[in-house]
N, C-alpha and C positions, 0 to 999 in steps of 0.2 A: 939313377942309382937307387936301389931299394934297401932300406935299413932293416935291422933285425926284427923290428916290430911290424914290418909289412908296409910302412909308410915311405914315401919318397922324401928326400931331404927338404924339398919345398913344402910338402905337407907337414912334416915335423916342425919346420920353422913356423908355420901358421898356427899349429897347435900350441907351441911354446909362447907365441905372442898372445894368443887367446887366454892362456893360463895366467900369464903375467898381468894382463888387463883385468882379469877376474880378481886376482889377488890384490891388485892396486885398488879396485873398486871396493872390495871387502874391507880393506884397511881404512879407506876414506870414510865409508859408512860407519865403521866401528868408532873411529876417532870422533866423528861428528856426534854420534849418539852418546859417547862418553863425555864429550864436552857439554852437550845439552843437559845430561844428568848432573854434571858438576855444577853448572850454573843454577839448575833447579834447587839442588841441595844448599848451595850458598845463599840463594834467595830465601829459602825456608828458615835457615839458621840465622839470618841477619836479625840482630836485636831491633825491636821497634824504636821509632824516633823518641828521643828524650831519655833513653836508657842511661842510668848512672849505676853501672854494675861492672867494675873493673874486670872481674873474672870472665863474665859473659862477653864483654867487648874485647877481651884478650884471647878469645877463642876456646875457653874452657868448656867442656861438655856440660850442657845445662843440667843433665841428670846428676852429674857429680856435684855440681853446685847446689842442687836441690838437697842432696844427702847432707852436705855440709851446713845447710841452712835450716835443718830440722832438729827439733829438740823433743826429748821425752820429758813429760811433766808428771810426777807421781805425788801421792799423798794429798790429793785435791779434796777439799771439803765437799761433801755430797750435796750441799745446797747451792754450790756454785755452778754456773752454766758456761757454755762456750763463749757467750757474750762477755761474761766476767773476765775470762782468760784473755780474750781478744783485747779488751780495754787495758788490762794490766801489762800485757806484753807489747802493745803498740808503742809504749814509751821508748822502746829500743829500736824501732824501725817498722817498716810496713809489714804487716802480718798477712801472708798469703792464705793461710788456712789454719783452722783449729778443729781438731777432731778428738772426741772423747768416746771411749769404748762403753757401750751401753749393755746393761743386764736385760736380756729379753724377757725375763720373768717379771721384773719390777718396772722396767722402762727407765730406771735411773742409771747414771753413769757409774763405772766401777772404781772411780777414784784416781784414774790416770788418763792421760791423753797425749796428743802430739801437737806441737806448734811449729809451723814452717814460715820462715821469713823470706823477704825478697833477696837479701844479701847475707852471706855468712857472717859478716861483722856483727850484724844485729843479733844473731843467734849466740855468738860468743859473749857479747856484752850482756845479754839477758841471763845466760847461764852463770856468768861471774857475779852478777848483781843479785839474782833472785834465789839461787840454790841455797837452801837452808833457812830462808826467810819465812815468816809467818803470814799466812793468808787464810782468812776465815777460821782462825783458831787452829790451823794445822801447819806443820812445817813442810814446805815444799821440797821435793827431791827432783832436781833437774839435771839431766845428763844427756848423753847421746843415745839414740835408738839402737836396737840390737843389730840393725843392718849397717851401722856406721863402721867404717874401717879407716884407720889412720892412713893407710896406703892410698886412699882415694886422693890425697893431696899431692901425691908424687906427680911431678910433671906440671903442677900449677905454676903460673908466673909468681916468683917470690914477691912478697909485699915490700914496697919501698920503705925504708926506715924513716923517711921524711914525711910519710903520709899518716894521717889519723882519720878515724871515723867519728862523726859527730851526729847524735840523735837527740830527739825531743827538743828541737829548735822551734821556738814560738813562731807562728805563721807571720807575725808582723816583722820578723827579722829577715832582711834580705841577704844575698850573698855579699854585697859590698859592706853591709854593717857587720856581718860575721867576720869578714876579713879584717876589719878595723879592730874588732874585739880581740882577735887572736894575734894581731900584729905585734904587740909588745914582746911576745916570746921570740920573735925573729921574723925575717923576711918571708912573707907568704907568696909562694909562686903560683898557687892555684887554690880556688875555693869554689866548689860546685855543690848545689843542693838539688836533690832529685825532683824534677818537675811533675806535677799532676796536670797533664795536657787538657783534660776535660774540665777540671775546676780552675785551671790557669793560676795555680799557686804551687808552692813547694810542698813536699810530703812530710817535711819536718826532720829530714836527715840528709846527710851528704858527706863529702870528704874535703879535708883541708890538707894541702901539701906545702911544706916549708922548704926553704933552700938548704937548711941544715937538719940532720937527723936529731941533733941535741935539742933543737927547738921543739920538734915534734914530741920528743920524750917528755920534756918539761911541760908542754901544753896539755898532754894527755893526763899527766899526774895531777896538775893543778886545777884543771877545768872540769874533770869528771866529778859530778855531784854538786856543781856550783849552780845556785839559783840564778836564772837569767830570764827576765821578763815574766816572772811568776811561774816559771817551770824549771825543773831540775835538768841540767844538761847531762847527757850520757856520752862519754868520750873514751875511746880506746885506740890502740894502734890498729892499722889495717891488717887484714888477714890474707887477702889474695891480691896479687899485682895485676896490672893491666891499665889500659887507658881509662880516663875518668869520664869522658863524654862531655857534651856541651853544657850540661846543667840547665839553669833557667833560660839560657839563650835559646833553647829548643822551642820555647813558647813563641819567640819572634819568628822562628823558621816554620812553625806549624801553620798550615793553611787555615784561614778563618772560614767557618761554615756559615753561610747566610742563615738568619734565624728562620726564615720561611722553610728552607730545606731541612733544618734541624727539627722543626715542628712536624713536618710531613713524615720524616723518618720515625719520629717517636710515635706518631699515629699508626703507621704501618706496623711497627714492632708490637704495639699494644694489640692490634687486630690479630696478628699472628699468635701472640701469646694466649689470647682468649679462645681462638679457634683450635690452635694446635695444628702443626703441619700434618696433613692427611688425617687429622682427628685422632692420632695415636696417643695413648696414655702410657705407653711402654717405652722405656729407655734401655738400650743395650750399652753396657760398659765393657770395653776391652782393654787389655794391657794393664789391668789393675795389679795382677801378680804375674810372676814369671812362668808358673806352671802349677800342676796339681799338688806338688810337694810343698808349695807355699800357702795352700789353702788350710785354714783352721776353722774351728767351730764359731769363731767370733767374726769372721769376715763379713757375713751377710748382715749381722747386727751393726757392725761398725759402719758399713756403707749406708745402712738405713738411717743411722744417727745423723749422718751428714746430709742425706737426701731429704730428710724431714724438714729441712729448712725451706724447701720449695713447695711443700704441700703434703696432704695426707697420702700415705703409701698404703696400698692394699697388701702387697707382699714383695719380698726381695728373694730372688732365686739365684743360687750359684750353680751354673751349668758346666759340667765336665764333658767336653766334646767326645763323641764316639769316634771309633777308628775311621768310619766313613766320612765324618765331618772333618777330621784332621787331614784326610787324604784329598778332600775337595779344596777348592780355592775360593770358596764363598765367604760370607760374613761370619760363619761359625767355625772357621778353620783354626782359630786360636784354641789352645788347650782348655783355658778357663774363660768363661764369659759370665757376666753378672747382669741379670735383668731386674729392673725396678719398675713395678707396675703401680702407677698412681691412680687416684680416684678421678682426677680431672686431666684433660689434655693440656690445659694451661700450666699445671704443675709440672708435667713432663717437659714442656718447652722450657720452663725455668731451670729444671734439672739439667737439660741439655746444655744450656749456657753455663751452668755452674761447673759441670764436670769435664766438658770437652776441652782438651788441651791442658788440663790441670795436672800438676806434678804430685804424685803420691808415692812416697817411699822410694824416690829415685826413678820412678817410671811415669811416663806421660800418658794419661788416660785418653782413650779415643771413645767418644760417646756419640750415639745417634739414635733416632727414633726407630722403633721396630714394629712390624705389623702385628696387631693384637691377636688375630686368628692364628698366625704362624707361631706366635709366642706360646699359645696354649698347647699346640702340638709339640713344639720342641721341648717344652719343660714338663710335659705330662708325666714322665717317669722320674723326674729329679726329686731327690729327697732332702737336699740342703735348702730348705725354705724357711724364711724368717717372716713372721707376720707381726708388725709393730702393735 
């Protein structure tokens, strides 16, 4: 019997079986690929060992946490440096970065900058304590950057009312001692301090969780500003909920690196820093801004101000990609790229370590070394050039 399509029933059955097998194979391959991608992303987003960051451990997007952990600092004395600000703000928690906008004509900062902490609680505490205070003869103005949006906290795990954030803890005070100090306010169900895995000590801040919310409220009110072991404690309620992490117990879980291996690694790192990978002194920064609409006249000078920490900069170029570059899938397919040309390859290697993976304004920078000859060709027509 011949069907309307010219095939016999037996031939049609063979075609149907072949199609079903092809569809099944396609579905299997797709599922396997999707699962592999899911595992890869989960691995990349997994917080590093020893993390004490409830929001990050609770699955909050790191970019949103970065925005919540960043402060605008205005009315800064012109004699103060980034190091001064780092020292002042470190009292409230680990400072990830300090950047101050520079005047290209004078080389001095413009009286304002940005400070980013490791956790949002530190930013809130610093803003509450330092806004309006005098520093270097000027009254600081501290608030949120222009890109801050209250809606960013929507969907965040709510902070447990029983939990408080504690900062500026003397390095001699352990988790057990801190638990005993706060014990009189009520039963302490958890006490963790953020570990520094390399120095094998705590970072001076952490979280305490009580069995009752009333105890946490009383402790925050009574202990904030109290002198303990010659330093002033900084205490406030938590801002974002989520797991606390293991705290100092992570030091016991961390693998011990033999001294011989550590010395060899340090020697290799030093050799690479001195020579510079492939001898390049040019660093390409991508994902600093979302697009050309976010580029302003100060972008190049701002990046130079941060990059000068690594060595002498010849020039900084903001490159707006051409239509051909945007259509391509190469390393210049981003709409905006920033090039930093250093005087020495070792400085470029240091800048690569400083910028790669760093959060800036809610975006994670991707940095890599760039071929010097290609750099000259690519940027030959660019006009947004800053020379420190």
